[in-house]
Structure formats: structure tokens, C-alpha cells
C-alpha positions in Angstrom: -18.5 9.7 47.8 -20.5 7.1 45.8 -20.5 9.5 42.9 -16.7 9.7 42.9 -16.3 6.0 43.0 -18.8 5.6 40.2 -17.0 8.2 38.1 -13.6 6.8 38.8 -14.8 3.4 37.5 -17.0 4.8 34.6 -14.4 7.0 32.9 -11.6 4.4 32.6 -14.1 1.9 31.3 -15.6 4.4 28.9 -12.1 5.3 27.7 -11.2 1.7 27.0 -14.5 1.2 25.1 -13.9 4.3 23.0 -10.3 3.6 22.4 -11.1 0.1 21.2 -13.7 1.3 18.8 -11.2 3.5 16.8 -9.4 1.6 14.1 -8.3 2.0 10.6 -9.0 -0.9 8.1 -8.3 -1.1 4.4 -11.7 -1.5 2.7 -10.3 -3.5 -0.2 -8.7 -6.0 2.2 -11.9 -6.5 4.2 -14.3 -6.4 1.2 -12.5 -7.4 -2.0 -14.1 -5.7 -5.0 -15.7 -2.9 -3.0 -13.3 -0.2 -4.1 -13.8 1.2 -7.6 -12.4 -1.4 -10.0 -9.7 -0.4 -12.5 -10.5 -1.2 -16.1 -7.1 -2.4 -17.3 -8.2 -2.3 -20.9 -8.0 1.5 -20.7 -4.8 1.7 -18.7 -1.4 1.8 -20.4 0.9 -0.4 -18.3 4.2 -1.1 -20.0 7.2 -1.8 -17.8 9.8 0.5 -19.4 7.5 3.4 -20.1 5.1 3.3 -17.1 6.1 1.0 -14.3 9.8 1.4 -14.1 9.7 5.2 -13.9 7.2 5.0 -11.0 9.4 2.5 -9.1 12.6 4.6 -9.9 11.0 7.9 -8.7 9.1 6.6 -5.7 10.6 3.3 -4.5 14.2 2.8 -5.7 15.3 6.0 -4.0 18.3 6.5 -1.7 17.9 4.4 1.4 14.8 2.7 0.3 14.8 0.1 -2.5 18.0 1.1 -4.3 21.4 -0.6 -4.0 21.7 0.6 -0.4 18.4 -0.9 0.6 18.5 -1.4 4.4 15.8 -4.2 4.2 17.5 -5.9 1.4 14.7 -5.5 -1.2 16.2 -3.8 -4.2 13.8 -2.7 -6.9 15.8 -1.5 -9.9 15.6 -4.0 -12.7 12.7 -5.8 -14.2 13.8 -9.1 -12.7 14.1 -7.6 -9.2 10.7 -5.9 -9.5 8.8 -8.8 -11.0 10.2 -11.1 -8.4 8.6 -8.9 -5.8 5.4 -8.1 -7.7 3.2 -9.7 -5.1 4.8 -7.6 -2.3 4.5 -4.5 -4.5 0.9 -5.3 -5.2 0.1 -5.8 -1.5 2.0 -2.8 -0.2 1.4 -0.2 -3.0 -1.9 -1.2 -4.5 -4.0 -2.8 -1.8 -2.6 -1.5 1.6 -1.3 1.8 0.2 1.5 1.7 2.8 4.2 2.2 0.3 6.0 4.3 -0.6 6.8 5.4 2.9 6.2 9.1 1.8 2.5 8.3 1.2 0.2 6.4 -1.1 0.7 6.7 -4.8 -1.8 8.7 -6.9 -4.7 6.6 -8.3 -3.3 6.7 -11.9 0.1 5.2 -10.7 -1.7 2.6 -8.6 -3.7 1.6 -11.7 -0.6 1.2 -13.8 1.1 -1.0 -11.2 -2.1 -3.1 -10.8 -2.7 -3.6 -14.5 1.0 -4.4 -15.2 1.0 -7.0 -12.4 -2.4 -8.4 -13.4 -1.0 -8.9 -16.9 1.8 -11.1 -15.6 4.4 -8.4 -15.0 5.9 -8.6 -18.6 9.2 -7.0 -19.5 7.7 -4.8 -22.2 
């Protein structure tokens, strides 16, 4: 009987402890600079040739950030994209939670990062 009571209290407590220990953090957000740095001197990051095609193919798609954007964030022109550059940086470069289909490849993340770090020019 005592063993049953002990087990009935132990397993729920152990479950709560184990459940609480499982989490997923973004290393770059917790420890800035810990992720391999991108050398922007070696990355081509022009808006028209590099950034806009990434946004058009991965972000400004039907139902996401096109003219029918349900959340109201449209990313089709330079002015729209550069106005949201901090949000693009946070979601696509740091958090890697956008696009919704999955994180961008490292080369595309580097292009976005370097373009934003250079002031998001219309080049």
C-alpha cells in the first residue's frame, strides 16, 4: 500500500520535472555572437538581385505577405520591406520562425542579414 502511494506521488512529480526541463531556445538570442558570424564583406546583398527575390519566393506568397496578407504585413516593395526590416531580421534571421514553411537556408539568411546590416538600401 505504501509503495502504491509513493509511486502515485513520485511519477506525477517526476513527470512535471521532466516536462519542465524540455525546452527549445534560440542560441543566438540567449548568447549573442555565439552562432557563426556572417562576414558581410564576402556576401552579395543587393536588394533587387538578392533580397527581393528571396522575399518574393518565400514571404510575399499567396496568403502570407502579399496583397491578401491576413496579418496586414505586405512585403512586396522596397519601402514595405525596409519599413519592416527589424521584424524581418528578428523572425527570419535570429528566430528562424519565418517563413512559416521553415527556416531559410543559411545563404539566404546571410543575404538578408547583410542587406539589413548595411542599412537596407534600395540597390
